[in-house]
Steps between C-alpha positions, in 0.01 A plus 500: 500500500374392839404135537471453878417746777490401868381748762534430871459125448462298820465130560429336836473128577293372787607206714218439742452823692841629397530731200841502334585794269710399198475805273492837671391765254691421181481761225663427168481582131630274225516612139423284202821330380675521839733227619471512879641295784327485840785423738473413864563235757249235595201654675547840344167476315634480145324169418172629646533811286562284193190292575289814521652635175423164337136509620556185702427683824304805612631794702342574835488867409640741249477530124642284223449620144608310191484701178291752692240246615443429868582135563446459873121496469470259205317170543694175514400404145596841362837474675550151351422633152744785558774257607445297186500794259741754655734325745752219475663317793842340531526318832807406699388136521395502132150374594464267203237229495662160563444214257410761239712577195681830457271579207183454706647698789570791266159493333312490833423878512333469159249258653357794695555772241195714417607489134418125487771380259453149366711211624695497173573871525592467868740219422657705223552798731643286780742341254612843383559618857710194583706564188562858614634383839714232335296189594373391161645152558348465849135567432378153591714466813343514843649732768674210672700441180612864475781680677430796731592751231283326245207496743543873558500558125176305474357722774614811310346371177176435687498850646543657154259294291209744545733799434460666840578863564652426841736218589550417869798280586522375857860400578541372141859389564463371853517131405747535212877483472680825422546429131137405443387791716695739280340357189151544647572858600641583156180358350289727722719795398449424133124471544498839669724672250379350175136432576430787735376264770472645851689266734498503881748263664462416868834398649730521798809447283700815422654327197155473347432867571794598278304389192211748538437869439347584840564345838233550767606391845249398764525446871230423754222559252605837368717628216819628648710579194491518122837490320651432161676164461871443484598407143620152430649309218451151378717261701791346319423174335125565482339340200350797316261289294199632685623858495585496131185321398318733259173631632188425303310777332226451757395248758213281381166625613176317554280651226173669588232263378215747500320318217470171681154578641378207705804280433716625791271328749530175307878535478521584868299189587728293278810642671352435844430141401854464363651633822281268707608199294863605536469526878334160524756343269780619728351284777362213296506237775325721752245597236429133426457416867276803544274373223467160665208596721307644205586196287361262761190713556416539131572134430264404782230730361535362148509136613202540733294685240576243232433204728178663620399585143571144389291367787208726410530404135505130590184544705331684216599226259369236738167683527493553125548126452159449660346685209380848417290650780403163647224474760445177691161421656449215745252405770541560870397283794132457590338429832221247551330513842797689632751247365753630246554266207830664402614588151323292239229388741219648294392542141541876481677517161344312208536478127178702474672776694789495256265522205308783665824694545590443138158614391429795729840657580599726213837581660619137472679369194540133590345274764642159590339281773739254661524212746807384687634150529805320627676172462798332345548485126667200340659458159667167434735426786515862619272680736467849633265690730421834335472815707161573346241303300219711360188439299368791296403614153717630213419851622731437795800528267370833373446631853849398605658605170656156480572379148549142387848466351463146370190311391154649544271598781185301576172647377150565635392177335752321722339674799149401390598142442734465800780394267800329661756760390729738680774764469829483686721771646870503422606357838259204490599423139868504593451275805293242312648508149838669532607656172240309300186671377199409720245578227304190397619300801283378784511566873289356780344716771324321786465195281351690204694507174535845342651576162745793488383726217722802567795644689460835677753785472746564781356720777758492776445562869188666641500794739500251786801321357319185383575348161214585264630252243442210742148484363244275328191645328207286387141569391284600796250219456772240450671588822182547701297203390746246361810557712366630829146357502394722791188696591260217441166460679189288454191695397150352500272798525367646177453833672874545540615376162458834334718681749795263464739491211384180325707250302345630181669837559862414534599853400297813446449582138544139384298427184343250467460357854680175564185341646129541422305675776330270756141530613400548863362145530820356352707695748290377792498138383872495410713696752859545376826661594515867398818692439510842658658772285682687779835666439812573699583824317394722218782678317415815310700755299406867515718593202681798654573609857268797449206262452561313825294724735200489266544124449507435875186712546311311227615160630384586851159618382439193282606242759314663790187506289539138389576380853207701648721677752308762692639852547733518797581129488854388416590355162531124467772547242841663496654714226881512470651778293844380391585851381446628854722220625764607252480856631530375856809296422647787300428741787669265745797469269523878471494538877784251537693667219454840660618367834812362336539829314492693827775277635701560184446876524647490848819377336490803272463730798795329669699540179403868488620553856826329405543735205432801721764383749755440228428837341543669838835326537584607146419862584738481796774335295462743214472819702822638351377411149180693570709797614709485182190491283351795686828689466491467121139616478266218600179635652313329780245362255780360282634301794146397596430377148826308473452307822132448425585364155761271655237360736252468215754324278580255781132419547427470129803279448387290796148496357615374161720234659210410729270455201745256343541314831125493558433359153773240559337398829163465325651278232673285762176468698318391186767251398566344840182541704264499198311799635314710250657844446410779264715785373354823634582817308319718757714341772817584306387858441397531864835360615689758295271779623532389861878468479520849348273632774715334765807663347340845505341469845792342682764685300358846554619551855866410431488714186346790691760463774779510240355811338491681835872461568701816542768521227773612741428228754475242222838597354665478842345161580745215550 
């Protein structure tokens, strides 16, 4: 039965403008089960003819039919599939993968088999084939640990594992001693006789030709003679173990897994990943150094994102420590006859204004008027100058969300009566009393004794970096009238008494008044010092950030109306939205974080370029390996996938190592520099995604270049 038919087959090679004919109209028929030797000197065209028969090369013209099917016009992938399923190769130089066990070398064709056997089944078949060729005890040995004859046996086992119909042996005994060569030839004879395998041996050795059924001689690219071989006998002293080895009932076949459905794709992906890991493991040091750029880039991304996230979180906490949706209202400078009085030069904000806001602004939850003070506080033989001394009402603690952790807060009665009490922040309490409780003790502020009734909770630093716990809080009236004693003026006109906050109205809403009302004649006859009820600030809480715009609108309307500000005239007060300040700081922090992130991403790009360079070098170094894989049936997309997976694995491994390094850097920064950091899951996910993307993007070109290699040129590469 006819297996191969060649009709007028020609092959020309081009070197620049010169065209060199190698095959000059070869016509040949080979029957199924033939044992043929192509004999000729170097340059006769026999190896070129073998490459065309093995679908490794294409003829320039002519017809090549295998089992009646035209092969010359098949696509590269179809030819690769045909090589895997129908053709086996035994090369003169063995062409085994270095640093790869004999077992894995033999099972390599199964990695590209269309039948998709599992890894366990592939291992079982490879083991069986090595047992057949007498290498059961050498399965885990690499080629460097095998003799030449053993390496050739591994190559034969590899060529037979997919049960080909045609075996092509290119100078199979060229690198072997005579005894081993005879054993290999006897093995090929047995495979032909007992298994019906069609074998074509390419050789220039007449001794090899004596072992075949047909001898086809070639010269200058044409067939010049076809003869029968001269019979030969086994040389004396030859170990007949191989010859006498009983043949198996059948060579193991890769079963047809037609019922696997969608699983072959999954198995193929798993095999590709396994091969990629094996290739990387063979060059572990280079793989580690290749990952270094990605490791540094990902670590920089993680560290920058976590440091930036910690900074943003610290700012948010600092703003939150001011209270929920805090709005601060204070007066601005006024001009009298063209002369600016500066901040605090007028009486723009008063207690009446604070009460009006409380009464008329539905969007406000709490209102706390306040006055500022300064001075040194003394307790026993210790003194300290607080960063801030404030007089306000108990509502101030509600606005600032500032609980009292020890003792009690002062009350509105203390405000009405100007009680000599106060609350201390943690820093002031520590400076004046150390570890002792300050509650119940007495401090002196500007010569006025104040009893400490409570200790405030720890607040920490503000958004500006100042210590919020370096703080003393006292009733508004106590601080304004007893400690500071400012804003006093002599009034003698009854007409102005009603417009000035009188001594009988120390605080709006006080019941009953501290003093009986005075008549107009009494006021004129007895002028006295009057305390003005002006304020430095009014602190209000809008409840939620969503209420802030409405709260600011209501505050503006109420104060402009109370201060009789005409339309188009500027406000004499200023509204500070601490939430807006928080957003500004957070925005600034995000900008800085993004800038650092861009710098870190540059490292990733550099790492990606490094991986691309290394993969290009790897393609060059592994050109022969690529040729071997193509010879046993690897398609272009199989090579593309393998190198792409290798690049992806390198980047993912670098990404995971970079995540660990980045987290370590964040922890070190927190421990040593005391910077706030925050673990960022999105940053980790993004780092993995980016590293994978870098692997795909920068690994594609080397993988594509590898997949485009010509099998013949790759096999000949040194």
